[in-house]
N, C-alpha and C positions, 0 to 999 in steps of 0.2 A: 656361381658368384664367388663362393668361398675359394674355388680353385684359382680364380683370377687374383684374389687378395693374397693367397699364399704365394703365387708366382711373383707378384710385385714385391712382397716382403723378402723373398729369397733373392731377388735381383734388384733390390733398392739401391745398392751402391752403383750398379751399372746405370740405372735410370737417372740417379742424381748426378752422375758424372757427365752424362750426355742428355740433358733434358730436351734440347732442340731436336735431336735425332729421334728420341722417343715420341715426342709430340708429332713430328712429321710422319713417322710410320703409323702412329695411332690414327691420324687423320686420313692418311691414304687408305689403310686397310678398313677403317670404319666406313669411310665414304664409298669405297669400292664395294663393300658388302651391302651397303644400302642400295646402291645403284643396281647391283646384280639381283638383289631381292625384288626391287621394283620391276625390273625387266621381266623376271619370271612370274611375278604375281599380277602383271598388268592384264593378262588374258582373263584370269580368274576374277579380278575386280570388274572388268568390263562385262563379263558374263553375269555377275551378280547385279550390276546396275541395270542391264537389259531385262533381267527377271523382275526387278522391282518396277521398272517402267511398264512391263507387260501386265503385272498384277494391278497397278494403278489404273491402267486402261480397262481391264476387266471389271474392276470395282466401279468405275465410272459408267460403263455400259450397263451393269446390273442396276445401278441406282437410277439410270435413265429409263430402263425398261420396267421398273417397278412402278405400278400405278396404284393410287389409293383405291382400295376395294370398297364398294358400297356395302353397308351393313345389311345382312340378310334379315328378313323378318323372322320373328320367333316362330317355331313350329308348334309351340304349345299354345293352345287357345287360352287367352286370359279372361275375356269377357264371358260371363255366364257360367263360370265353374266355381266349385266350392271344394274345400279340402275336407275329407271325411276320414276320421280315425277308424280304421278297420278293426283294431284290437279291442276297442271299447264295447263293441256289441256283444 
């Protein structure tokens, strides 16, 4: 960014002498760069969008397949047991 500022400062007289030409070239080159960038990145963007869609579908399938599990009965018998301290004896 500093290079651009230095370039404009060193060529300020030229820019101020022909502002319409400078603005025209800035729009042409800026717009052209944007269009070329979009053209080359379109495939990458569509690839990322398809990956997002596929992940959303996988998440939806996993949520559908997940069923609430019935709680298992305790393996420890509760009735008729007592806690005895072994160290006290």
